[in-house]
C-alpha positions, -999 to 999 in steps of 0.1 A, spaced: 38 564 -441 59 537 -458 50 504 -444 87 495 -440 93 525 -417 62 516 -397 75 482 -390 107 498 -377 91 525 -357 65 505 -338 91 483 -320 112 513 -312 82 531 -296 73 500 -276 109 497 -264 110 533 -253 76 529 -236 88 498 -218 120 514 -206 101 545 -194 72 526 -177 92 498 -162 87 495 -124 111 474 -103 96 452 -76 104 460 -40 128 435 -25 113 413 2 142 417 26 147 455 28 147 453 66 166 421 69 197 437 84 180 464 104 177 459 142 148 436 149 134 457 178 133 489 156 117 470 127 90 456 151 83 490 166 78 505 131 55 477 121 35 480 153 33 518 149 19 515 114 -7 489 125 -18 508 155 -19 543 140 -32 543 104 -31 578 89 -60 601 81 -64 621 49 -71 657 40 -77 669 5 -66 704 -3 -66 720 -37 -70 686 -53 -40 671 -34 -44 642 -10 -25 649 23 -18 618 44 -13 626 81 -14 613 116 -28 631 147 -25 613 180 -19 622 217 -39 642 242 -15 668 254 -25 704 258 3 715 234 7 704 198 39 693 180 39 694 142 65 672 124 76 680 89 98 655 70 125 661 44 128 655 7 127 617 12 103 611 40 67 604 52 46 610 83 59 577 99 96 585 96 91 602 130 76 571 146 102 568 173 97 604 184 59 602 182 57 570 204 74 590 232 58 624 227 22 612 223 21 607 261 26 644 268 17 662 235 -8 663 207 14 651 178 7 657 141 29 644 113 22 648 76 33 634 42 36 659 14 18 651 -18 31 664 -51 30 700 -40 50 724 -63 55 754 -41 58 764 -4 24 781 -8 8 748 -17 25 731 12 14 758 35 -22 755 24 -22 717 30 -7 720 65 -30 748 76 -60 728 64 -48 698 85 -43 720 115 -78 735 110 -93 701 107 -77 691 140 -86 723 158 -50 735 163 -42 771 166 -8 773 181 19 747 178 55 737 182 70 727 148 99 704 141 112 702 105 141 684 90 159 691 56 131 703 33 109 702 63 133 725 82 133 749 52 95 748 52 95 754 89 114 786 84 88 796 58 60 790 83 78 809 110 81 839 86 44 837 76 27 827 109 49 838 139 18 844 160 8 808 158 42 791 164 52 784 200 87 772 191 105 759 160 133 733 154 153 736 122 170 702 118 196 692 92 186 721 70 196 753 53 184 789 49 172 805 16 202 803 -7 213 800 -44 239 773 -37 216 743 -40 200 754 -73 234 763 -88 247 728 -80 216 708 -88 196 729 -112 202 708 -143 193 676 -124 163 692 -108 149 705 -141 153 670 -157 134 651 -130 99 655 -146 112 640 -179 131 610 -166 117 576 -161 104 572 -125 125 541 -119 157 560 -129 149 589 -105 144 564 -77 174 544 -86 196 575 -84 181 583 -50 189 548 -38 225 552 -49 228 584 -29 213 566 1 240 539 -1 271 560 -9 264 591 12 236 590 38 243 554 50 279 560 57 274 594 73 248 578 96 274 555 111 262 527 88 228 528 104 209 499 87 175 512 99 180 545 81 190 528 49 161 504 50 135 530 57 147 553 29 149 524 4 114 514 13 101 548 5 118 548 -29 100 516 -39 66 531 -46 57 551 -15 72 582 -31 65 590 -67 85 610 -92 60 639 -91 66 642 -53 104 643 -59 100 670 -85 77 691 -64 99 688 -33 129 699 -53 110 730 -64 102 738 -28 138 734 -18 150 760 -42 121 784 -38 133 817 -21 116 836 7 125 862 33 134 847 66 117 861 97 131 890 116 111 879 147 135 872 175 109 862 201 101 827 189 123 801 207 145 784 180 166 753 180 190 743 153 201 706 151 229 701 127 253 673 118 290 680 114 292 653 87 259 660 70 263 648 34 233 668 21 239 701 39 274 715 34 292 735 60 287 768 42 249 763 44 251 752 80 270 783 90 247 805 70 217 790 88 232 799 122 240 834 111 204 838 98 191 829 132 217 840 157 192 837 186 188 800 180 202 774 204 225 750 184 231 712 189 257 695 168 257 658 162 280 636 141 257 610 126 246 625 93 213 637 78 188 614 97 198 616 134 162 611 145 163 576 130 199 567 139 199 581 175 161 584 183 164 585 221 190 613 220 171 633 194 138 630 212 154 640 245 169 672 229 134 682 217 119 676 252 148 696 269 142 724 245 105 727 251 109 724 289 135 752 289 110 777 274 
């Protein structure tokens, strides 16, 4: 190669690599505007209950299992989440239930997610369980209900959608591009959606915004975002079993689940009880006492 072209090419390669690999530092004051009592409770929760790990098919699953109740509740988070996003529910429910909450690794299919969750349940000696899933977790919950109806005591589909083509039609180009984009750009786009959509729909709940922003600064990687998107658009046949108690929790102003999908979810599961809130996609953070009480009321009514 001509030496002149080499001199030109090397800086360009270094510039591209620098742009692609650049990693912004997490701000020190993410929780500065969040309610002090909620922030303190989250910090105490993390200190008191460090997660365990389960390796399945080469993927490291982080999870928490606490409580001594005779019944088990499994919590499944959404596209942007982790096991401790449910800390406010877990703190209350651990007094009466065995509670398990997981963080999805970079799983690329619902089958991979199923394998990881079942391995955790086996490790913890759990056969039957209540399951609460939100957004992607609510979609995954529907999948588990369709595959393991004999093991599920009840199911909650929260802020979620049934199998559909709408999400892929609207987001297919972006979803396909995620693996090829710089990680900082993927996370920056997510943070923009937190600020402009999720935050306002939550009633400007500062704890919701802070928690999601924290996840985007290193706790969640691009590979997890890409894998979770694949799971969101993967199709399966919903269960025809009408004997499992079902609860749908929806938000009238959910910025991530449009009305068409909310209505389709209810028509897919006409036997489900429905609770409608008006504080966006993360009501379990913004209104934790109300959300937890609805879960407890649902289980007590069975």
